[in-house]
C-alpha positions in Angstrom: -19.6 -3.2 -12.0 -22.4 -2.5 -9.5 -22.5 0.6 -7.4 -21.8 -1.4 -4.2 -18.7 -2.9 -5.8 -17.6 0.5 -6.9 -18.1 1.9 -3.4 -16.2 -1.1 -1.9 -13.3 -0.6 -4.4 -13.1 3.1 -3.7 -13.2 2.5 0.0 -10.2 0.1 -0.4 -8.4 2.7 -2.5 -9.0 5.5 0.0 -7.7 3.2 2.8 -4.6 2.3 0.8 -3.9 6.0 0.0 -4.4 6.7 3.7 -1.7 4.1 4.6 0.6 5.7 2.0 0.0 9.2 3.5 0.7 7.8 7.0 3.9 6.2 5.8 5.1 9.5 4.2 4.2 11.4 7.3 6.3 9.0 9.4 9.1 9.4 6.9 8.9 13.2 7.2 8.9 13.0 11.0 12.0 10.9 10.8 13.7 13.3 8.5 12.8 16.3 10.7 14.3 14.5 13.7 17.5 13.8 11.7 17.6 17.5 10.8 17.2 18.5 14.4 20.1 16.1 15.3 22.3 17.6 12.7 21.6 21.2 13.9 22.3 20.1 17.5 25.5 18.5 16.5 26.6 21.5 14.5 26.0 23.7 17.6 28.0 21.4 19.8 30.9 21.1 17.3 31.1 24.9 16.9 31.1 25.1 20.7 34.0 22.6 20.8 36.0 24.6 18.2 35.4 27.9 20.1 36.1 26.3 23.5 39.6 25.1 22.5 40.8 28.6 22.8 43.4 30.5 20.8 46.4 28.4 19.7 48.9 31.3 19.3 49.6 31.7 23.0 50.7 28.1 23.5 53.9 26.3 23.1 54.6 25.3 19.4 53.8 21.6 19.9 50.6 22.4 21.8 49.6 25.1 19.3 50.1 22.6 16.4 47.9 20.1 18.3 45.2 22.6 19.0 45.3 23.8 15.4 44.9 20.2 14.1 42.1 19.6 16.5 40.3 22.8 15.3 40.9 21.8 11.7 39.4 18.3 12.3 36.3 19.9 14.1 35.8 22.4 11.3 36.0 19.5 8.8 33.3 17.7 10.7 31.2 20.9 10.8 31.5 21.2 7.0 30.5 17.5 6.6 27.5 18.0 8.9 26.4 21.1 7.1 26.6 19.2 3.8 24.6 16.4 5.3 22.1 18.9 6.7 21.7 20.4 3.2 21.1 17.0 1.7 18.6 16.2 4.4 16.7 19.5 3.7 16.6 18.6 0.0 15.3 15.1 0.8 12.7 16.7 3.0 11.5 19.0 0.2 11.1 15.9 -2.1 9.3 14.0 0.6 7.0 17.0 1.3 6.0 17.1 -2.3 5.3 13.4 -2.3 3.3 13.7 0.9 1.3 16.6 -0.6 0.6 14.6 -3.8 -0.4 11.5 -1.9 -2.7 13.5 0.4 -4.4 15.2 -2.5 -4.9 11.9 -4.3 -6.5 10.4 -1.1 -8.7 13.4 -0.6 -9.9 13.2 -4.3 -10.7 9.5 -3.9 -12.5 10.3 -0.7 -14.6 12.9 -2.4 -15.5 10.5 -5.2 -16.3 7.8 -2.6 -18.7 10.3 -0.8 -20.3 11.1 -4.2 -20.9 7.4 -4.9 -22.3 6.8 -1.5 -24.7 9.7 -2.0 -25.7 8.3 -5.3 -26.3 4.9 -3.8 -28.4 6.6 -1.1 -30.5 8.3 -3.8 -31.0 5.0 -5.6 -32.0 3.3 -2.4 -34.5 6.1 -1.5 -36.1 5.8 -4.9 -36.4 2.1 -4.6 -38.0 2.5 -1.1 -40.4 5.2 -2.4 -41.4 2.9 -5.4 -42.0 0.0 -3.0 -44.1 2.1 -0.7 -46.1 3.5 -3.7 -46.7 -0.1 -5.0 -47.9 -1.1 -1.5 -50.2 1.9 -1.3 -51.6 1.1 -4.8 -52.2 -2.5 -3.8 -53.9 -1.5 -0.6 -56.1 1.0 -2.5 -57.0 -1.6 -5.2 -57.8 -4.1 -2.5 -60.1 -1.6 -0.8 -61.9 -0.8 -4.0 -62.7 -4.4 -4.9 -64.6 -5.0 -1.7 
């Protein structure tokens, strides 16, 4: 495989890894937004439970109703806390995947830069050789006169 083909292939790989990194970053942003929504919902639900007031000072039927309401709200709070914990675990996995993808992209980018530098060195050598050949031809032509 020629150096140009290698550089082109590496450039494509770097581009594809960049797309993967972008996708994983978008996924992380979505998970962070979901986490923020869970936290805001938890805050509101806890406020609802506290805002319903004490149930002991009410008539028995109302007290029972308020108690059931609080119990339902606390069950929702527990569900949201569980979902928030699962979301945090998913975020940790996604963060590791993002870090790994970013490192792979950076490594490929460094290899691509090295190959480009090597191609530049080869091109410079070819240019110098061509100039030396031209200078030699000009010198030989001047000597034969």
